[in-house]
C-alpha positions in Angstrom: -17.1 12.1 -24.0 -17.1 15.8 -22.9 -15.7 16.6 -19.6 -18.1 18.2 -17.3 -19.6 17.8 -13.8 -22.1 15.4 -15.2 -19.4 13.0 -15.9 -18.4 12.7 -12.3 -22.0 12.9 -11.1 -22.7 9.8 -13.1 -20.2 8.0 -10.8 -21.3 9.6 -7.7 -25.0 8.6 -8.3 -24.0 5.0 -8.4 -24.7 3.0 -5.4 -21.1 1.6 -5.5 -18.4 3.5 -3.8 -15.6 1.4 -5.7 -14.7 1.4 -9.5 -12.8 -0.6 -11.8 -11.8 1.1 -15.1 -14.3 -1.4 -17.0 -17.1 -0.4 -14.6 -16.5 3.3 -15.3 -16.4 2.7 -19.1 -19.8 1.2 -19.0 -21.1 4.0 -16.6 -19.6 6.8 -18.9 -20.5 4.8 -22.2 -17.0 5.3 -23.3 -15.2 2.7 -25.2 -11.7 4.7 -25.7 -9.6 3.2 -22.8 -7.1 6.3 -23.1 -10.0 8.7 -22.6 -11.3 7.0 -19.6 -7.9 6.7 -17.8 -7.3 10.5 -18.7 -10.5 11.4 -17.1 -10.2 9.2 -14.2 -6.5 10.8 -13.7 -7.9 14.4 -14.0 -10.8 13.4 -11.3 -8.2 11.9 -9.1 -5.8 14.8 -9.2 -8.7 17.3 -8.6 -9.6 15.3 -5.4 -13.2 14.0 -6.7 -12.0 10.5 -6.9 -9.2 8.5 -5.0 -6.9 6.2 -7.0 -6.6 3.3 -4.8 -4.6 0.8 -7.0 -4.0 0.2 -10.5 -7.3 0.1 -12.2 -9.4 0.9 -9.2 -10.8 4.2 -8.2 -13.3 5.2 -5.3 -15.6 8.0 -4.2 -14.1 9.8 -1.0 -16.1 7.9 1.4 -15.5 4.5 0.1 -16.4 1.3 1.8 -13.5 -0.6 2.7 -15.2 -4.1 2.3 -16.2 -3.3 -1.1 -12.8 -2.4 -2.2 -11.2 -5.5 -0.6 -13.5 -7.6 -2.5 -12.9 -5.7 -5.7 -9.2 -5.7 -5.9 -9.0 -9.5 -6.4 -12.0 -11.5 -7.7 -13.9 -13.5 -6.9 -13.5 -12.7 -3.2 -15.6 -12.4 -0.1 -15.0 -10.9 3.5 -14.4 -13.9 5.9 -12.3 -15.2 8.8 -11.3 -12.9 11.7 -13.1 -10.0 10.2 -16.6 -11.7 10.3 -15.8 -13.6 13.6 -14.8 -10.3 15.3 -17.9 -8.4 14.1 -20.1 -11.2 15.3 -18.3 -11.6 18.7 -17.0 -15.2 18.1 -13.5 -13.8 18.7 -12.5 -10.9 21.0 -9.2 -10.0 19.4 -9.4 -6.7 17.5 -7.9 -6.6 14.1 -7.7 -3.5 11.8 -6.9 -5.9 8.9 -9.7 -6.9 6.6 -9.5 -10.8 5.9 -10.8 -11.9 2.5 -11.2 -15.4 1.0 -9.8 -15.3 -2.4 -8.0 -17.4 -5.1 -4.7 -16.1 -3.9 -2.7 -15.4 -0.7 -1.4 -11.9 -0.5 -1.2 -8.9 1.8 -1.7 -5.4 0.7 -1.8 -1.8 2.3 -4.4 0.5 0.9 -3.7 4.2 1.1 -0.8 3.5 3.5 -3.2 2.6 6.2 -5.7 -0.1 5.6 -4.2 -3.8 5.5 -6.1 -6.4 3.6 -5.0 -10.0 3.9 -6.3 -12.6 1.2 -6.1 -16.2 1.9 -6.5 -18.7 -0.7 -9.2 -21.2 -0.6 -9.8 -23.8 -3.4 -12.1 -22.8 -6.1 -14.9 -25.1 -5.5 -15.3 -23.4 -2.0 -14.8 -19.9 -3.0 -17.3 -20.2 -5.9 -19.9 -21.9 -3.7 -22.5 -19.2 -2.6 -23.7 -21.2 0.3 -23.6 -19.2 3.6 -22.3 -16.1 1.7 -24.4 -13.0 2.1 -24.5 -10.7 -1.0 -24.7 -7.1 0.0 -25.2 -4.5 -2.4 -21.6 -4.0 -3.3 -19.7 -7.0 -1.8 -20.1 -10.4 -0.5 -19.4 -11.3 3.1 -19.5 -15.0 4.9 -22.1 -15.5 7.4 -20.8 -16.2 10.9 -21.0 -20.1 10.3 -19.2 -19.8 6.8 -16.4 -17.7 8.3 -16.0 -20.1 11.2 -15.8 -23.1 8.8 -13.5 -21.1 6.5 -11.2 -20.5 9.6 -11.1 -24.0 10.8 -10.4 -25.0 7.1 -7.3 -23.1 7.0 -6.3 -23.2 10.7 -7.3 -26.3 12.3 -6.4 -25.6 16.0 -7.6 -22.1 16.1 -8.8 -20.6 19.5 -12.3 -19.1 19.4 -13.4 -17.1 22.3 -17.2 -17.5 22.1 -18.8 -20.2 20.2 -22.3 -19.9 22.0 -24.0 -17.9 19.1 -22.7 -20.4 16.5 -25.7 -22.3 14.7 -24.2 -25.8 14.9 -27.0 -27.0 12.6 -25.9 -24.6 9.8 -22.3 -25.6 10.2 -23.1 -29.3 9.7 -25.0 -28.4 6.5 -22.4 -26.1 5.3 -19.3 -28.4 6.0 -20.3 -30.5 2.9 -19.0 -27.7 0.4 -15.5 -28.3 1.8 -15.5 -31.9 0.6 -13.4 -33.1 3.2 -13.8 -35.7 5.9 -11.0 -34.1 7.9 -13.0 -30.9 8.0 -16.1 -32.8 9.3 -13.8 -34.2 12.0 -12.7 -30.8 12.9 -16.2 -29.6 13.1 -17.2 -32.3 15.4 -14.2 -31.8 17.7 -15.1 -28.1 18.0 -18.8 -29.0 18.6 -18.0 -31.6 21.2 -15.7 -28.9 23.0 -18.7 -26.5 22.9 -21.0 -28.7 24.4 
């Protein structure tokens, strides 16, 4: 692979804003990992790419949700992030909350905090109530609400008026827990 402007342009023509080394190798059609890493370092040093974490690079104006779901996969944006965006909770959090296979907090570029919360694989891998955007997955309002009560049984929600309870009662089955169904009924009864 010869270094020229076309190399970096191929990345910038992609709709995604965050790339793993494997994805870059496919885009550049380069199989030698030494070459790929050298080019990525070169473009990062030059300022054309941002080196976010080991094996993860991004365009200058990258999407924070995209990077949050790409660092540890499978993952999807959920919990307080979705509930705040949907007006179900009013507390402002700069942290991006993500459902994942592990529990971890990371700080991205010394400013953006991402909190990963572990949920069991059968829930994590179930696509019901998950919206697949072009470059990342995000929970619907109802799925984020259920994820929250799955991990935090007595969480206080500011505004449950916009929750579609019928959807919640359909989605609760993916948690395979009678305790979850009881929690959902408790919140539903409080709201009525």
